[in-house]
C-alpha positions as CSV (number, residue, x, y, z in Angstrom):
1,X,130.1,37.5,-100.8
2,X,126.4,37.8,-100.5
3,X,125.0,35.1,-102.7
4,X,122.1,36.5,-104.9
5,X,118.6,35.6,-104.6
6,X,116.1,34.1,-107.5
7,X,114.4,37.4,-109.1
8,X,110.9,35.9,-109.1
9,X,108.7,37.3,-106.7
10,X,107.9,35.4,-103.4
11,X,111.0,33.5,-103.9
12,X,114.2,33.4,-101.6
13,X,116.3,30.4,-103.2
14,X,119.7,31.1,-104.1
15,X,120.3,31.8,-107.6
16,X,121.8,29.5,-109.8
17,X,121.3,30.5,-113.3
18,X,120.8,34.0,-115.5
19,X,118.3,34.5,-117.8
20,X,118.6,36.7,-120.6
21,X,116.5,37.7,-123.9
22,X,117.6,38.5,-127.6
23,X,114.3,40.2,-128.2
24,X,115.1,40.9,-132.2
25,X,115.5,36.9,-132.6
26,X,112.9,35.6,-130.0
27,X,115.5,33.8,-127.9
28,X,115.9,33.3,-124.2
29,X,119.2,32.1,-122.9
30,X,119.4,30.6,-119.7
31,X,123.0,29.7,-118.6
32,X,124.9,29.6,-115.5
33,X,125.0,32.6,-112.9
34,X,126.3,35.8,-114.0
35,X,129.2,37.1,-112.5
36,X,127.3,40.1,-111.2
37,X,123.6,41.0,-111.5
38,X,123.0,42.8,-114.8
39,X,120.0,45.0,-115.8
40,X,118.2,43.0,-117.8
41,X,119.3,39.9,-116.6
42,X,117.1,37.6,-114.1
43,X,118.6,35.6,-111.6
44,X,117.0,32.3,-111.2
45,X,116.7,29.3,-108.5
46,X,117.1,25.8,-109.6
47,X,113.5,25.3,-109.5
48,X,112.4,28.5,-111.5
49,X,115.4,27.6,-114.2
50,X,114.0,24.1,-114.7
51,X,110.8,25.0,-115.4
52,X,111.3,27.8,-117.4
53,X,109.3,28.2,-120.7
54,X,109.2,30.9,-123.2
55,X,106.1,32.7,-125.1
56,X,104.8,30.9,-128.0
57,X,107.0,31.6,-131.1
58,X,110.2,32.1,-128.9
59,X,113.2,29.5,-128.4
60,X,114.9,28.6,-125.3
61,X,118.7,28.2,-125.2
62,X,119.8,26.2,-122.0
63,X,123.4,26.3,-121.3
64,X,125.1,24.2,-119.0
65,X,124.6,25.2,-115.3
66,X,128.0,25.6,-113.6
67,X,127.4,22.8,-110.5
68,X,130.2,24.1,-108.6
69,X,129.0,27.9,-108.5
70,X,130.6,30.1,-106.2
71,X,133.7,27.6,-105.6
72,X,136.8,28.7,-107.6
73,X,138.5,25.7,-109.4
74,X,142.1,25.2,-108.2
75,X,143.4,24.8,-111.9
76,X,141.9,28.3,-112.9
77,X,143.3,30.2,-109.6
78,X,146.8,28.6,-110.1
79,X,146.5,29.8,-113.8
80,X,146.0,33.0,-112.4
81,X,148.7,33.0,-109.8
82,X,151.2,32.0,-112.8
83,X,149.8,34.8,-115.1
84,X,150.3,37.5,-112.2
85,X,154.1,36.1,-111.2
86,X,155.2,36.2,-114.4
87,X,154.0,39.9,-115.6
88,X,155.6,40.3,-112.0
89,X,159.0,39.4,-112.9
90,X,159.1,40.9,-115.9
91,X,161.8,43.7,-116.1
92,X,160.0,46.9,-117.5
93,X,161.1,48.1,-121.0
94,X,163.6,51.0,-121.0
95,X,162.2,54.1,-122.2
96,X,163.4,54.8,-125.9
97,X,164.9,58.5,-126.3
98,X,164.9,59.5,-130.2
99,X,168.5,59.7,-131.4
100,X,168.1,62.9,-132.6
101,X,167.2,64.1,-129.3
102,X,170.5,64.8,-127.2
103,X,170.4,64.8,-123.2
104,X,170.3,67.8,-121.5
105,X,169.1,69.4,-124.5
106,X,166.1,71.8,-125.0
107,X,163.8,70.3,-128.0
108,X,161.0,72.3,-128.1
109,X,158.8,72.4,-124.7
110,X,160.5,69.6,-123.6
111,X,163.7,69.2,-122.0
112,X,165.4,65.4,-122.0
113,X,167.7,65.2,-118.3
114,X,170.1,62.6,-118.0
115,X,169.2,59.6,-115.5
116,X,170.9,59.7,-112.5
117,X,171.2,55.9,-112.0
118,X,173.2,55.5,-115.3
């Protein structure tokens, strides 16, 4: 996985934060690096994120930056593995057959066939 670079011209530093704008509210939001590059979002290195200023009359909301960016939290990975395991062990529900449909009989354009495994 390649790390993203700062969006500022002539800067090749690794991106650690994403800047987005809420134009209607005249607000700039600087937060942790987004999972993927988005149109209208600007990835910034630590230096440019720290020195960010907004136009006169605009508010800057600074969310805490994730210091462990790029390093998955072991607790998150275990929770994800447990969720996948739980879904994998579930028995799929048996398909419901309406009582008015008799097996092997025609009902409109559909035919219900008996399950050979039953």
